C-alpha positions in Angstrom: 321.0 254.3 62.2 320.4 251.5 64.8 320.1 247.9 63.8 318.5 245.2 65.9 320.4 241.9 65.3 318.4 238.8 66.1 320.5 236.4 64.0 323.9 237.7 62.9 325.6 240.7 61.4 329.0 240.6 59.6 331.9 242.5 61.1 332.2 244.5 57.9 328.5 245.6 58.1 328.9 246.5 61.8 332.0 248.6 61.0 330.1 250.4 58.2 327.3 251.1 60.7 329.9 252.5 63.2 331.2 255.1 60.7 328.0 257.1 61.3 329.3 258.3 64.7 332.4 256.8 66.1 334.3 254.8 63.4 336.6 252.6 65.5 333.9 251.9 68.1 330.2 251.1 68.1 327.7 251.4 71.0 325.2 248.7 71.6 322.6 247.3 74.0 322.0 243.6 74.7 318.8 242.1 75.9 320.0 239.3 78.1 316.5 237.7 78.3 315.7 237.7 74.5 319.3 237.1 73.3 319.2 240.0 70.9 321.4 243.1 70.5 321.0 246.6 69.0 324.0 248.3 67.5 324.5 251.9 66.4 323.4 255.4 67.4 325.1 258.2 69.1 323.9 257.2 72.6 323.1 253.9 74.2 319.6 255.2 75.1 318.7 255.3 71.4 319.3 251.5 71.0 317.7 251.0 74.5 314.5 252.6 73.3 314.4 250.7 70.0 314.7 247.4 71.9 311.9 248.4 74.3 309.7 249.3 71.3 310.6 245.8 69.9 309.3 244.1 73.1 312.3 244.1 75.5 312.0 245.0 79.2 314.3 247.6 80.7 315.7 245.3 83.5 317.0 243.0 80.8 318.9 245.7 78.8 322.6 246.4 79.3 324.8 248.8 77.4 328.3 248.1 76.0 330.8 249.3 73.4 332.7 247.3 70.8 336.2 248.5 70.0 337.2 247.1 66.6 340.9 247.7 66.9 341.2 245.6 70.0 341.5 241.8 69.9 338.1 240.1 69.9 338.6 238.7 73.4 339.1 242.2 74.7 337.0 244.4 72.4 334.0 244.8 74.7 333.6 247.5 77.3 330.6 247.2 79.7 330.2 250.9 80.4 327.0 252.9 79.7 324.8 255.4 81.4 321.9 253.1 80.9 323.6 250.6 83.2 323.1 252.9 86.2 320.1 251.2 87.7 320.0 250.9 91.5 316.6 249.2 91.4 318.4 246.3 89.5 321.4 246.3 91.8 323.8 248.2 89.5 325.0 251.5 91.0 327.7 252.3 88.3 328.0 252.8 84.6 330.0 249.5 84.5 328.0 246.3 84.6 329.0 245.1 88.1 327.5 241.6 87.9 330.0 239.2 86.3 327.2 236.8 85.2 325.4 239.7 83.3 328.7 240.8 81.7 329.3 237.2 80.6 325.8 237.0 79.1 326.3 240.3 77.3 329.6 239.0 75.9 328.0 235.7 74.8 325.2 237.5 73.0 327.4 240.1 71.3 330.0 237.6 70.2 327.2 235.3 68.8 325.7 238.1 66.8 328.9 239.3 65.1 330.0 236.9 62.3 
């Protein structure tokens, strides 16, 4: 299951959602323009497509992982196949632009209560 979070989701609900595939980690995609995030699924592309269907544009979508066992300040990993987008200036699975990483971090942390 993939959940689009426009307001907030509790950490407990997110951890329950994570049990479907990875348990200690959940994949997600943030829309840096709309300020929303989608969590869940086996692959980032699934959340990516759900957000596009909800009105997001591909150039605004960036994949990440949340690792629950790490301290909150270190729990994000900015690596996803959907981040490989030379047309948008990103040539690697890691989000290379620090401003984009910071925006993703701000969105994700604001969504998880």
